PDB file of N, H, CA, C and O in Angstrom:
ATOM      1  N   MET A   1       0.088  71.908 144.435  1.00  0.00           N
ATOM      2  CA  MET A   1      -1.355  72.109 143.652  1.00  0.00           C
ATOM      3  C   MET A   1      -0.282  73.390 142.676  1.00  0.00           C
ATOM      4  O   MET A   1       0.585  73.887 143.395  1.00  0.00           O
ATOM      5  N   ASP A   2      -0.284  73.766 141.614  1.00  0.00           N
ATOM      6  H   ASP A   2      -0.988  73.363 141.030  1.00  0.00           H
ATOM      7  CA  ASP A   2       0.300  74.373 140.603  1.00  0.00           C
ATOM      8  C   ASP A   2      -0.867  75.952 140.542  1.00  0.00           C
ATOM      9  O   ASP A   2      -2.001  75.881 141.017  1.00  0.00           O
ATOM     10  N   GLU A   3      -0.449  76.977 140.035  1.00  0.00           N
ATOM     11  H   GLU A   3       0.472  77.035 139.649  1.00  0.00           H
ATOM     12  CA  GLU A   3      -1.664  78.075 140.041  1.00  0.00           C
ATOM     13  C   GLU A   3      -3.207  77.659 139.038  1.00  0.00           C
ATOM     14  O   GLU A   3      -4.385  78.007 139.120  1.00  0.00           O
ATOM     15  N   ARG A   4      -2.274  76.566 137.936  1.00  0.00           N
ATOM     16  H   ARG A   4      -1.318  76.283 137.869  1.00  0.00           H
ATOM     17  CA  ARG A   4      -3.739  76.402 137.513  1.00  0.00           C
ATOM     18  C   ARG A   4      -4.655  75.616 138.127  1.00  0.00           C
ATOM     19  O   ARG A   4      -5.866  75.789 137.997  1.00  0.00           O
ATOM     20  N   GLU A   5      -3.872  74.254 139.184  1.00  0.00           N
ATOM     21  H   GLU A   5      -2.888  74.113 139.291  1.00  0.00           H
ATOM     22  CA  GLU A   5      -5.405  73.702 139.457  1.00  0.00           C
ATOM     23  C   GLU A   5      -5.687  74.280 141.027  1.00  0.00           C
ATOM     24  O   GLU A   5      -6.068  73.587 141.971  1.00  0.00           O
ATOM     25  N   THR A   6      -5.409  75.678 141.056  1.00  0.00           N
ATOM     26  H   THR A   6      -5.099  76.241 140.290  1.00  0.00           H
ATOM     27  CA  THR A   6      -5.654  76.394 141.848  1.00  0.00           C
ATOM     28  C   THR A   6      -6.922  77.012 141.539  1.00  0.00           C
ATOM     29  O   THR A   6      -7.886  76.725 142.249  1.00  0.00           O
ATOM     30  N   LEU A   7      -7.053  77.777 140.630  1.00  0.00           N
ATOM     31  H   LEU A   7      -6.270  78.011 140.053  1.00  0.00           H
ATOM     32  CA  LEU A   7      -7.427  78.126 139.847  1.00  0.00           C
ATOM     33  C   LEU A   7      -8.841  77.012 138.900  1.00  0.00           C
ATOM     34  O   LEU A   7      -9.883  77.666 138.878  1.00  0.00           O
ATOM     35  N   ASP A   8      -8.936  76.252 138.523  1.00  0.00           N
ATOM     36  H   ASP A   8      -8.089  75.720 138.541  1.00  0.00           H
ATOM     37  CA  ASP A   8      -9.777  75.586 138.027  1.00  0.00           C
ATOM     38  C   ASP A   8     -10.435  74.796 139.313  1.00  0.00           C
ATOM     39  O   ASP A   8     -11.478  74.161 139.159  1.00  0.00           O
ATOM     40  N   ARG A   9      -9.872  74.858 140.401  1.00  0.00           N
ATOM     41  H   ARG A   9      -9.025  75.374 140.526  1.00  0.00           H
ATOM     42  CA  ARG A   9     -10.589  73.834 141.754  1.00  0.00           C
ATOM     43  C   ARG A   9     -11.517  75.557 142.133  1.00  0.00           C
ATOM     44  O   ARG A   9     -12.727  75.413 142.307  1.00  0.00           O
ATOM     45  N   PHE A  10     -11.229  76.347 142.192  1.00  0.00           N
ATOM     46  H   PHE A  10     -10.246  76.463 142.051  1.00  0.00           H
ATOM     47  CA  PHE A  10     -11.948  77.361 142.494  1.00  0.00           C
ATOM     48  C   PHE A  10     -13.245  77.839 141.702  1.00  0.00           C
ATOM     49  O   PHE A  10     -14.330  78.046 142.245  1.00  0.00           O
ATOM     50  N   LEU A  11     -13.030  77.959 140.598  1.00  0.00           N
ATOM     51  H   LEU A  11     -12.149  77.791 140.157  1.00  0.00           H
ATOM     52  CA  LEU A  11     -14.142  78.600 139.639  1.00  0.00           C
ATOM     53  C   LEU A  11     -14.961  77.056 139.260  1.00  0.00           C
ATOM     54  O   LEU A  11     -15.984  77.055 138.575  1.00  0.00           O
ATOM     55  N   THR A  12     -14.430  75.946 139.739  1.00  0.00           N
ATOM     56  H   THR A  12     -13.599  75.948 140.295  1.00  0.00           H
ATOM     57  CA  THR A  12     -15.216  74.570 139.083  1.00  0.00           C
ATOM     58  C   THR A  12     -16.257  74.286 141.294  1.00  0.00           C
ATOM     59  O   THR A  12     -16.189  74.234 142.522  1.00  0.00           O
ATOM     60  N   THR A  13     -16.708  74.252 140.531  1.00  0.00           N
ATOM     61  H   THR A  13     -16.763  74.294 139.533  1.00  0.00           H
ATOM     62  CA  THR A  13     -18.699  74.036 141.529  1.00  0.00           C
ATOM     63  C   THR A  13     -18.390  72.583 141.840  1.00  0.00           C
ATOM     64  O   THR A  13     -17.685  72.211 140.902  1.00  0.00           O
ATOM     65  N   ASP A  14     -18.583  71.449 142.791  1.00  0.00           N
ATOM     66  H   ASP A  14     -19.156  71.751 143.553  1.00  0.00           H
ATOM     67  CA  ASP A  14     -19.380  70.831 142.668  1.00  0.00           C
ATOM     68  C   ASP A  14     -20.612  70.654 142.676  1.00  0.00           C
ATOM     69  O   ASP A  14     -21.274  71.024 143.646  1.00  0.00           O
ATOM     70  N   PRO A  15     -21.383  69.840 141.224  1.00  0.00           N
ATOM     71  CA  PRO A  15     -22.459  69.590 141.659  1.00  0.00           C
ATOM     72  C   PRO A  15     -23.743  69.451 142.473  1.00  0.00           C
ATOM     73  O   PRO A  15     -24.953  69.659 142.384  1.00  0.00           O
ATOM     74  N   ARG A  16     -22.395  68.769 143.704  1.00  0.00           N
ATOM     75  H   ARG A  16     -21.412  68.600 143.776  1.00  0.00           H
ATOM     76  CA  ARG A  16     -23.101  67.992 145.138  1.00  0.00           C
ATOM     77  C   ARG A  16     -23.226  69.473 145.868  1.00  0.00           C
ATOM     78  O   ARG A  16     -24.179  69.734 146.602  1.00  0.00           O
ATOM     79  N   ASP A  17     -22.147  70.429 145.586  1.00  0.00           N
ATOM     80  H   ASP A  17     -21.373  70.217 144.990  1.00  0.00           H
ATOM     81  CA  ASP A  17     -22.253  72.024 146.878  1.00  0.00           C
ATOM     82  C   ASP A  17     -22.843  72.253 147.314  1.00  0.00           C
ATOM     83  O   ASP A  17     -22.785  73.350 146.759  1.00  0.00           O
ATOM     84  N   VAL A  18     -24.335  72.478 148.578  1.00  0.00           N
ATOM     85  H   VAL A  18     -24.382  71.587 149.029  1.00  0.00           H
ATOM     86  CA  VAL A  18     -25.195  73.115 149.195  1.00  0.00           C
ATOM     87  C   VAL A  18     -24.996  74.497 149.404  1.00  0.00           C
ATOM     88  O   VAL A  18     -25.929  75.301 149.420  1.00  0.00           O
ATOM     89  N   GLY A  19     -24.197  74.700 149.512  1.00  0.00           N
ATOM     90  H   GLY A  19     -23.440  74.047 149.499  1.00  0.00           H
ATOM     91  CA  GLY A  19     -24.234  76.334 149.456  1.00  0.00           C
ATOM     92  C   GLY A  19     -23.750  76.423 151.173  1.00  0.00           C
ATOM     93  O   GLY A  19     -23.694  75.481 151.964  1.00  0.00           O
ATOM     94  N   CYS A  20     -23.433  77.884 151.430  1.00  0.00           N
ATOM     95  H   CYS A  20     -23.479  78.649 150.788  1.00  0.00           H
ATOM     96  CA  CYS A  20     -23.420  78.369 152.437  1.00  0.00           C
ATOM     97  C   CYS A  20     -24.681  78.157 153.604  1.00  0.00           C
ATOM     98  O   CYS A  20     -24.512  77.663 154.718  1.00  0.00           O
ATOM     99  N   ASP A  21     -26.153  78.729 152.976  1.00  0.00           N
ATOM    100  H   ASP A  21     -26.291  79.131 152.071  1.00  0.00           H
ATOM    101  CA  ASP A  21     -26.810  78.551 152.707  1.00  0.00           C
ATOM    102  C   ASP A  21     -27.008  77.277 153.986  1.00  0.00           C
ATOM    103  O   ASP A  21     -26.593  77.131 155.136  1.00  0.00           O
ATOM    104  N   GLU A  22     -27.505  76.837 153.449  1.00  0.00           N
ATOM    105  H   GLU A  22     -27.842  76.956 152.515  1.00  0.00           H
ATOM    106  CA  GLU A  22     -28.275  75.435 153.697  1.00  0.00           C
ATOM    107  C   GLU A  22     -26.617  74.546 154.463  1.00  0.00           C
ATOM    108  O   GLU A  22     -26.917  73.403 154.807  1.00  0.00           O
ATOM    109  N   ALA A  23     -25.554  74.776 154.658  1.00  0.00           N
ATOM    110  H   ALA A  23     -25.310  75.705 154.378  1.00  0.00           H
ATOM    111  CA  ALA A  23     -24.151  74.420 155.162  1.00  0.00           C
ATOM    112  C   ALA A  23     -24.242  74.669 156.600  1.00  0.00           C
ATOM    113  O   ALA A  23     -23.932  73.753 157.362  1.00  0.00           O
ATOM    114  N   MET A  24     -24.823  76.361 157.302  1.00  0.00           N
ATOM    115  H   MET A  24     -25.074  77.106 156.683  1.00  0.00           H
ATOM    116  CA  MET A  24     -24.913  76.862 158.386  1.00  0.00           C
ATOM    117  C   MET A  24     -25.838  76.332 158.582  1.00  0.00           C
ATOM    118  O   MET A  24     -25.790  76.217 159.806  1.00  0.00           O
ATOM    119  N   ALA A  25     -26.721  75.883 158.270  1.00  0.00           N
ATOM    120  H   ALA A  25     -26.760  75.977 157.276  1.00  0.00           H
ATOM    121  CA  ALA A  25     -28.227  75.213 158.541  1.00  0.00           C
ATOM    122  C   ALA A  25     -28.179  73.819 159.139  1.00  0.00           C
ATOM    123  O   ALA A  25     -28.874  73.285 160.003  1.00  0.00           O
ATOM    124  N   PHE A  26     -27.495  73.534 158.662  1.00  0.00           N
ATOM    125  H   PHE A  26     -26.930  73.968 157.960  1.00  0.00           H
ATOM    126  CA  PHE A  26     -27.271  71.778 159.324  1.00  0.00           C
ATOM    127  C   PHE A  26     -26.357  71.309 159.873  1.00  0.00           C
ATOM    128  O   PHE A  26     -26.247  70.183 160.360  1.00  0.00           O
ATOM    129  N   LEU A  27     -25.230  72.617 159.807  1.00  0.00           N
ATOM    130  H   LEU A  27     -25.320  73.531 159.411  1.00  0.00           H
ATOM    131  CA  LEU A  27     -23.558  72.094 160.510  1.00  0.00           C
ATOM    132  C   LEU A  27     -23.643  71.761 161.919  1.00  0.00           C
ATOM    133  O   LEU A  27     -22.536  71.379 162.299  1.00  0.00           O
ATOM    134  N   HIS A  28     -24.576  71.749 162.923  1.00  0.00           N
ATOM    135  H   HIS A  28     -25.475  72.059 162.614  1.00  0.00           H
ATOM    136  CA  HIS A  28     -24.536  71.282 163.940  1.00  0.00           C
ATOM    137  C   HIS A  28     -24.799  69.807 163.916  1.00  0.00           C
ATOM    138  O   HIS A  28     -24.225  68.986 164.632  1.00  0.00           O
ATOM    139  N   VAL A  29     -25.673  69.563 163.071  1.00  0.00           N
ATOM    140  H   VAL A  29     -26.139  70.229 162.490  1.00  0.00           H
ATOM    141  CA  VAL A  29     -26.154  68.682 162.714  1.00  0.00           C
ATOM    142  C   VAL A  29     -25.389  67.553 162.317  1.00  0.00           C
ATOM    143  O   VAL A  29     -25.395  66.465 162.893  1.00  0.00           O
ATOM    144  N   TYR A  30     -24.500  67.960 160.962  1.00  0.00           N
ATOM    145  H   TYR A  30     -24.494  68.844 160.494  1.00  0.00           H
ATOM    146  CA  TYR A  30     -23.438  67.332 160.333  1.00  0.00           C
ATOM    147  C   TYR A  30     -22.259  67.032 161.482  1.00  0.00           C
ATOM    148  O   TYR A  30     -21.741  65.920 161.588  1.00  0.00           O
ATOM    149  N   ALA A  31     -21.901  68.186 162.339  1.00  0.00           N
ATOM    150  H   ALA A  31     -22.322  69.089 162.253  1.00  0.00           H
ATOM    151  CA  ALA A  31     -20.728  67.966 163.432  1.00  0.00           C
ATOM    152  C   ALA A  31     -20.789  67.184 163.990  1.00  0.00           C
ATOM    153  O   ALA A  31     -19.883  66.352 164.031  1.00  0.00           O
ATOM    154  N   GLU A  32     -21.550  67.119 164.466  1.00  0.00           N
ATOM    155  H   GLU A  32     -22.286  67.794 164.432  1.00  0.00           H
ATOM    156  CA  GLU A  32     -22.758  65.712 165.202  1.00  0.00           C
ATOM    157  C   GLU A  32     -22.373  64.702 164.882  1.00  0.00           C
ATOM    158  O   GLU A  32     -21.609  64.097 165.634  1.00  0.00           O
ATOM    159  N   LEU A  33     -22.675  64.276 163.927  1.00  0.00           N
ATOM    160  H   LEU A  33     -23.296  64.768 163.315  1.00  0.00           H
ATOM    161  CA  LEU A  33     -22.415  62.958 163.031  1.00  0.00           C
ATOM    162  C   LEU A  33     -21.258  62.816 163.316  1.00  0.00           C
ATOM    163  O   LEU A  33     -20.852  62.028 164.171  1.00  0.00           O
ATOM    164  N   ALA A  34     -20.741  63.372 162.810  1.00  0.00           N
ATOM    165  H   ALA A  34     -21.070  64.012 162.116  1.00  0.00           H
ATOM    166  CA  ALA A  34     -19.292  63.304 162.393  1.00  0.00           C
ATOM    167  C   ALA A  34     -18.277  63.243 164.013  1.00  0.00           C
ATOM    168  O   ALA A  34     -17.097  62.907 164.111  1.00  0.00           O
ATOM    169  N   ALA A  35     -19.200  63.679 165.112  1.00  0.00           N
ATOM    170  H   ALA A  35     -20.159  63.952 165.032  1.00  0.00           H
ATOM    171  CA  ALA A  35     -18.263  64.048 165.658  1.00  0.00           C
ATOM    172  C   ALA A  35     -18.393  62.228 166.987  1.00  0.00           C
ATOM    173  O   ALA A  35     -17.777  61.861 167.987  1.00  0.00           O
ATOM    174  N   SER A  36     -19.415  61.717 166.235  1.00  0.00           N
ATOM    175  H   SER A  36     -19.916  62.015 165.422  1.00  0.00           H
ATOM    176  CA  SER A  36     -20.197  61.062 166.890  1.00  0.00           C
ATOM    177  C   SER A  36     -19.274  59.906 166.523  1.00  0.00           C
ATOM    178  O   SER A  36     -19.582  59.041 167.343  1.00  0.00           O
ATOM    179  N   GLY A  37     -17.684  59.091 165.234  1.00  0.00           N
ATOM    180  H   GLY A  37     -17.434  59.794 164.568  1.00  0.00           H
ATOM    181  CA  GLY A  37     -17.849  58.945 164.502  1.00  0.00           C
ATOM    182  C   GLY A  37     -18.290  57.865 163.515  1.00  0.00           C
ATOM    183  O   GLY A  37     -17.871  56.802 163.056  1.00  0.00           O
ATOM    184  N   ALA A  38     -19.326  58.659 163.423  1.00  0.00           N
ATOM    185  H   ALA A  38     -19.666  59.522 163.796  1.00  0.00           H
ATOM    186  CA  ALA A  38     -19.914  57.780 161.927  1.00  0.00           C
ATOM    187  C   ALA A  38     -19.182  59.182 160.741  1.00  0.00           C
ATOM    188  O   ALA A  38     -18.998  60.378 160.971  1.00  0.00           O
ATOM    189  N   ASP A  39     -18.967  58.507 159.715  1.00  0.00           N
ATOM    190  H   ASP A  39     -19.116  57.536 159.527  1.00  0.00           H
ATOM    191  CA  ASP A  39     -19.216  58.222 157.827  1.00  0.00           C
ATOM    192  C   ASP A  39     -20.690  59.982 157.620  1.00  0.00           C
ATOM    193  O   ASP A  39     -21.868  59.930 157.265  1.00  0.00           O
ATOM    194  N   ALA A  40     -20.031  60.946 157.941  1.00  0.00           N
ATOM    195  H   ALA A  40     -19.074  60.988 158.229  1.00  0.00           H
ATOM    196  CA  ALA A  40     -21.000  62.016 157.683  1.00  0.00           C
ATOM    197  C   ALA A  40     -20.712  62.346 156.128  1.00  0.00           C
ATOM    198  O   ALA A  40     -21.453  62.958 155.359  1.00  0.00           O
ATOM    199  N   ALA A  41     -19.784  61.933 155.936  1.00  0.00           N
ATOM    200  H   ALA A  41     -19.182  61.436 156.562  1.00  0.00           H
ATOM    201  CA  ALA A  41     -19.599  62.650 153.860  1.00  0.00           C
ATOM    202  C   ALA A  41     -20.026  61.492 153.718  1.00  0.00           C
ATOM    203  O   ALA A  41     -20.796  61.893 152.844  1.00  0.00           O
ATOM    204  N   GLU A  42     -20.254  60.381 153.764  1.00  0.00           N
ATOM    205  H   GLU A  42     -19.629  60.055 154.473  1.00  0.00           H
ATOM    206  CA  GLU A  42     -21.000  59.439 152.674  1.00  0.00           C
ATOM    207  C   GLU A  42     -22.327  59.833 153.128  1.00  0.00           C
ATOM    208  O   GLU A  42     -23.112  60.381 152.353  1.00  0.00           O
ATOM    209  N   ARG A  43     -22.600  59.602 154.258  1.00  0.00           N
ATOM    210  H   ARG A  43     -21.963  59.157 154.888  1.00  0.00           H
ATOM    211  CA  ARG A  43     -24.200  60.002 155.298  1.00  0.00           C
ATOM    212  C   ARG A  43     -24.846  61.522 153.780  1.00  0.00           C
ATOM    213  O   ARG A  43     -25.898  61.562 153.142  1.00  0.00           O
ATOM    214  N   PHE A  44     -23.828  62.326 153.762  1.00  0.00           N
ATOM    215  H   PHE A  44     -22.973  62.293 154.280  1.00  0.00           H
ATOM    216  CA  PHE A  44     -24.256  63.999 153.339  1.00  0.00           C
ATOM    217  C   PHE A  44     -23.225  64.853 151.829  1.00  0.00           C
ATOM    218  O   PHE A  44     -23.384  66.055 151.617  1.00  0.00           O
ATOM    219  N   PRO A  45     -22.431  64.162 151.115  1.00  0.00           N
ATOM    220  CA  PRO A  45     -22.065  64.561 150.354  1.00  0.00           C
ATOM    221  C   PRO A  45     -22.275  65.793 149.925  1.00  0.00           C
ATOM    222  O   PRO A  45     -21.247  66.392 149.606  1.00  0.00           O
ATOM    223  N   GLY A  46     -23.298  66.384 149.811  1.00  0.00           N
ATOM    224  H   GLY A  46     -24.133  65.898 150.070  1.00  0.00           H
ATOM    225  CA  GLY A  46     -23.581  67.502 149.481  1.00  0.00           C
ATOM    226  C   GLY A  46     -22.624  68.864 150.513  1.00  0.00           C
ATOM    227  O   GLY A  46     -21.903  69.775 150.105  1.00  0.00           O
ATOM    228  N   MET A  47     -23.015  68.486 151.906  1.00  0.00           N
ATOM    229  H   MET A  47     -23.601  67.747 152.237  1.00  0.00           H
ATOM    230  CA  MET A  47     -22.085  69.445 153.261  1.00  0.00           C
ATOM    231  C   MET A  47     -21.189  68.740 152.559  1.00  0.00           C
ATOM    232  O   MET A  47     -20.867  69.450 151.607  1.00  0.00           O
ATOM    233  N   ALA A  48     -20.516  67.545 152.515  1.00  0.00           N
ATOM    234  H   ALA A  48     -20.778  66.968 153.288  1.00  0.00           H
ATOM    235  CA  ALA A  48     -18.698  67.424 152.697  1.00  0.00           C
ATOM    236  C   ALA A  48     -18.278  68.184 151.609  1.00  0.00           C
ATOM    237  O   ALA A  48     -17.181  68.718 151.445  1.00  0.00           O
ATOM    238  N   ALA A  49     -19.699  68.182 150.549  1.00  0.00           N
ATOM    239  H   ALA A  49     -20.590  67.748 150.683  1.00  0.00           H
ATOM    240  CA  ALA A  49     -18.546  69.029 149.098  1.00  0.00           C
ATOM    241  C   ALA A  49     -17.909  69.730 149.048  1.00  0.00           C
ATOM    242  O   ALA A  49     -16.743  69.918 148.700  1.00  0.00           O
ATOM    243  N   HIS A  50     -19.579  70.766 149.853  1.00  0.00           N
ATOM    244  H   HIS A  50     -20.526  70.613 150.136  1.00  0.00           H
ATOM    245  CA  HIS A  50     -19.218  72.093 150.835  1.00  0.00           C
ATOM    246  C   HIS A  50     -18.364  72.832 151.466  1.00  0.00           C
ATOM    247  O   HIS A  50     -17.823  73.927 151.314  1.00  0.00           O
ATOM    248  N   LEU A  51     -18.368  71.798 152.370  1.00  0.00           N
ATOM    249  H   LEU A  51     -18.807  70.908 152.493  1.00  0.00           H
ATOM    250  CA  LEU A  51     -16.891  72.151 153.345  1.00  0.00           C
ATOM    251  C   LEU A  51     -15.313  71.813 152.874  1.00  0.00           C
ATOM    252  O   LEU A  51     -14.136  71.885 153.227  1.00  0.00           O
ATOM    253  N   LEU A  52     -16.125  71.430 151.912  1.00  0.00           N
ATOM    254  H   LEU A  52     -17.081  71.371 151.625  1.00  0.00           H
ATOM    255  CA  LEU A  52     -14.491  70.921 150.901  1.00  0.00           C
ATOM    256  C   LEU A  52     -14.160  72.274 150.668  1.00  0.00           C
ATOM    257  O   LEU A  52     -13.308  72.835 151.358  1.00  0.00           O
ATOM    258  N   ALA A  53     -14.900  72.977 149.544  1.00  0.00           N
ATOM    259  H   ALA A  53     -15.591  72.521 148.983  1.00  0.00           H
ATOM    260  CA  ALA A  53     -14.712  74.499 148.568  1.00  0.00           C
ATOM    261  C   ALA A  53     -15.024  75.760 149.172  1.00  0.00           C
ATOM    262  O   ALA A  53     -15.011  76.785 148.490  1.00  0.00           O
ATOM    263  N   CYS A  54     -15.336  75.777 150.535  1.00  0.00           N
ATOM    264  H   CYS A  54     -15.347  74.945 151.089  1.00  0.00           H
ATOM    265  CA  CYS A  54     -15.060  76.769 151.127  1.00  0.00           C
ATOM    266  C   CYS A  54     -14.717  77.398 152.365  1.00  0.00           C
ATOM    267  O   CYS A  54     -15.588  77.882 153.087  1.00  0.00           O
ATOM    268  N   GLY A  55     -13.771  77.416 152.591  1.00  0.00           N
ATOM    269  H   GLY A  55     -13.063  77.022 152.004  1.00  0.00           H
ATOM    270  CA  GLY A  55     -13.150  77.910 153.732  1.00  0.00           C
ATOM    271  C   GLY A  55     -13.531  78.210 154.762  1.00  0.00           C
ATOM    272  O   GLY A  55     -13.363  77.377 155.653  1.00  0.00           O
ATOM    273  N   PRO A  56     -14.313  79.716 155.169  1.00  0.00           N
ATOM    274  CA  PRO A  56     -14.698  79.763 155.888  1.00  0.00           C
ATOM    275  C   PRO A  56     -16.308  78.710 156.543  1.00  0.00           C
ATOM    276  O   PRO A  56     -16.644  78.666 157.726  1.00  0.00           O
ATOM    277  N   CYS A  57     -16.869  78.155 155.652  1.00  0.00           N
ATOM    278  H   CYS A  57     -16.596  78.191 154.690  1.00  0.00           H
ATOM    279  CA  CYS A  57     -17.891  76.993 155.965  1.00  0.00           C
ATOM    280  C   CYS A  57     -17.082  76.135 157.010  1.00  0.00           C
ATOM    281  O   CYS A  57     -17.433  75.969 158.179  1.00  0.00           O
ATOM    282  N   GLY A  58     -15.401  75.360 156.140  1.00  0.00           N
ATOM    283  H   GLY A  58     -15.116  75.495 155.191  1.00  0.00           H
ATOM    284  CA  GLY A  58     -14.657  74.483 156.847  1.00  0.00           C
ATOM    285  C   GLY A  58     -14.387  74.883 158.032  1.00  0.00           C
ATOM    286  O   GLY A  58     -14.515  74.107 158.979  1.00  0.00           O
ATOM    287  N   ASP A  59     -13.920  76.297 158.220  1.00  0.00           N
ATOM    288  H   ASP A  59     -13.816  76.927 157.451  1.00  0.00           H
ATOM    289  CA  ASP A  59     -13.499  76.629 159.580  1.00  0.00           C
ATOM    290  C   ASP A  59     -14.266  76.478 160.934  1.00  0.00           C
ATOM    291  O   ASP A  59     -14.046  75.912 162.005  1.00  0.00           O
ATOM    292  N   ASP A  60     -15.783  77.638 160.126  1.00  0.00           N
ATOM    293  H   ASP A  60     -15.962  78.098 159.256  1.00  0.00           H
ATOM    294  CA  ASP A  60     -16.182  76.644 161.389  1.00  0.00           C
ATOM    295  C   ASP A  60     -17.067  75.652 161.559  1.00  0.00           C
ATOM    296  O   ASP A  60     -17.895  75.660 162.470  1.00  0.00           O
ATOM    297  N   PHE A  61     -16.928  74.484 160.470  1.00  0.00           N
ATOM    298  H   PHE A  61     -16.256  74.477 159.730  1.00  0.00           H
ATOM    299  CA  PHE A  61     -17.618  73.102 160.990  1.00  0.00           C
ATOM    300  C   PHE A  61     -15.786  72.349 161.699  1.00  0.00           C
ATOM    301  O   PHE A  61     -15.646  71.362 162.421  1.00  0.00           O
ATOM    302  N   GLN A  62     -14.910  73.081 161.252  1.00  0.00           N
ATOM    303  H   GLN A  62     -15.024  73.882 160.665  1.00  0.00           H
ATOM    304  CA  GLN A  62     -13.903  72.240 162.093  1.00  0.00           C
ATOM    305  C   GLN A  62     -14.131  72.980 163.623  1.00  0.00           C
ATOM    306  O   GLN A  62     -14.500  72.134 164.438  1.00  0.00           O
ATOM    307  N   GLY A  63     -14.025  74.102 164.104  1.00  0.00           N
ATOM    308  H   GLY A  63     -13.725  74.788 163.442  1.00  0.00           H
ATOM    309  CA  GLY A  63     -14.865  74.797 165.311  1.00  0.00           C
ATOM    310  C   GLY A  63     -15.532  74.193 165.972  1.00  0.00           C
ATOM    311  O   GLY A  63     -15.539  74.260 167.201  1.00  0.00           O
ATOM    312  N   LEU A  64     -16.121  73.589 165.394  1.00  0.00           N
ATOM    313  H   LEU A  64     -16.115  73.534 164.395  1.00  0.00           H
ATOM    314  CA  LEU A  64     -16.940  73.081 166.546  1.00  0.00           C
ATOM    315  C   LEU A  64     -17.174  72.208 166.408  1.00  0.00           C
ATOM    316  O   LEU A  64     -18.115  71.965 167.164  1.00  0.00           O
ATOM    317  N   LEU A  65     -16.768  70.871 165.502  1.00  0.00           N
ATOM    318  H   LEU A  65     -16.004  71.069 164.888  1.00  0.00           H
ATOM    319  CA  LEU A  65     -16.018  69.418 165.975  1.00  0.00           C
ATOM    320  C   LEU A  65     -14.838  69.565 167.020  1.00  0.00           C
ATOM    321  O   LEU A  65     -14.687  68.609 167.781  1.00  0.00           O
ATOM    322  N   ASP A  66     -13.950  70.687 167.155  1.00  0.00           N
ATOM    323  H   ASP A  66     -14.073  71.463 166.537  1.00  0.00           H
ATOM    324  CA  ASP A  66     -13.114  71.045 167.866  1.00  0.00           C
ATOM    325  C   ASP A  66     -13.531  70.665 169.403  1.00  0.00           C
ATOM    326  O   ASP A  66     -12.964  70.033 170.294  1.00  0.00           O
ATOM    327  N   ILE A  67     -14.896  71.405 169.290  1.00  0.00           N
ATOM    328  H   ILE A  67     -15.357  71.918 168.566  1.00  0.00           H
ATOM    329  CA  ILE A  67     -15.252  71.877 170.986  1.00  0.00           C
ATOM    330  C   ILE A  67     -16.262  70.534 170.589  1.00  0.00           C
ATOM    331  O   ILE A  67     -16.379  70.116 171.741  1.00  0.00           O
ATOM    332  N   LEU A  68     -17.079  69.560 169.756  1.00  0.00           N
ATOM    333  H   LEU A  68     -16.983  69.899 168.820  1.00  0.00           H
ATOM    334  CA  LEU A  68     -17.712  68.527 170.673  1.00  0.00           C
ATOM    335  C   LEU A  68     -17.097  67.201 170.478  1.00  0.00           C
ATOM    336  O   LEU A  68     -17.763  66.190 170.699  1.00  0.00           O
ATOM    337  N   THR A  69     -15.178  67.097 169.852  1.00  0.00           N
ATOM    338  H   THR A  69     -14.637  67.919 169.672  1.00  0.00           H
ATOM    339  CA  THR A  69     -14.384  66.333 169.957  1.00  0.00           C
ATOM    340  C   THR A  69     -13.487  66.255 171.571  1.00  0.00           C
ATOM    341  O   THR A  69     -12.874  65.292 172.033  1.00  0.00           O
ATOM    342  N   ASP A  70     -13.687  67.626 172.167  1.00  0.00           N
ATOM    343  H   ASP A  70     -14.185  68.407 171.792  1.00  0.00           H
ATOM    344  CA  ASP A  70     -12.555  68.568 172.940  1.00  0.00           C
ATOM    345  C   ASP A  70     -13.378  68.968 173.948  1.00  0.00           C
ATOM    346  O   ASP A  70     -12.810  68.484 174.927  1.00  0.00           O
ATOM    347  N   PRO A  71     -14.176  69.436 174.281  1.00  0.00           N
ATOM    348  CA  PRO A  71     -14.868  70.687 175.028  1.00  0.00           C
ATOM    349  C   PRO A  71     -13.304  70.704 176.197  1.00  0.00           C
ATOM    350  O   PRO A  71     -12.383  69.989 176.590  1.00  0.00           O
ATOM    351  N   PRO A  72     -14.067  72.494 176.361  1.00  0.00           N
ATOM    352  CA  PRO A  72     -12.807  73.187 176.915  1.00  0.00           C
ATOM    353  C   PRO A  72     -13.639  72.896 178.935  1.00  0.00           C
ATOM    354  O   PRO A  72     -14.712  72.712 179.510  1.00  0.00           O
ATOM    355  N   GLU A  73     -12.643  73.001 179.108  1.00  0.00           N
ATOM    356  H   GLU A  73     -11.772  73.151 178.641  1.00  0.00           H
ATOM    357  CA  GLU A  73     -12.832  72.111 180.742  1.00  0.00           C
ATOM    358  C   GLU A  73     -13.381  73.761 181.135  1.00  0.00           C
ATOM    359  O   GLU A  73     -13.008  74.760 180.520  1.00  0.00           O
ATOM    360  N   GLY A  74     -14.463  73.759 182.441  1.00  0.00           N
ATOM    361  H   GLY A  74     -14.766  72.947 182.940  1.00  0.00           H
ATOM    362  CA  GLY A  74     -15.935  74.101 182.910  1.00  0.00           C
ATOM    363  C   GLY A  74     -16.480  74.947 182.250  1.00  0.00           C
ATOM    364  O   GLY A  74     -17.629  75.296 182.520  1.00  0.00           O
TER     365      GLY A  74
END
């Protein structure tokens, strides 16, 4: 991805994006759905749009998904 594409992606907000507050409020629901094998992005496109656009929220989602799909021992 070149600099222009990166800047355009940064400056363009998907109108479906739910924002950080809503994403954090429902992150556990979205992660549990994804962990179950369901297509969470299809069911909640606004959440999927946000997780793609927001690095910190995407990281939180990935961490939660990792725990749900491969729980630590003990």
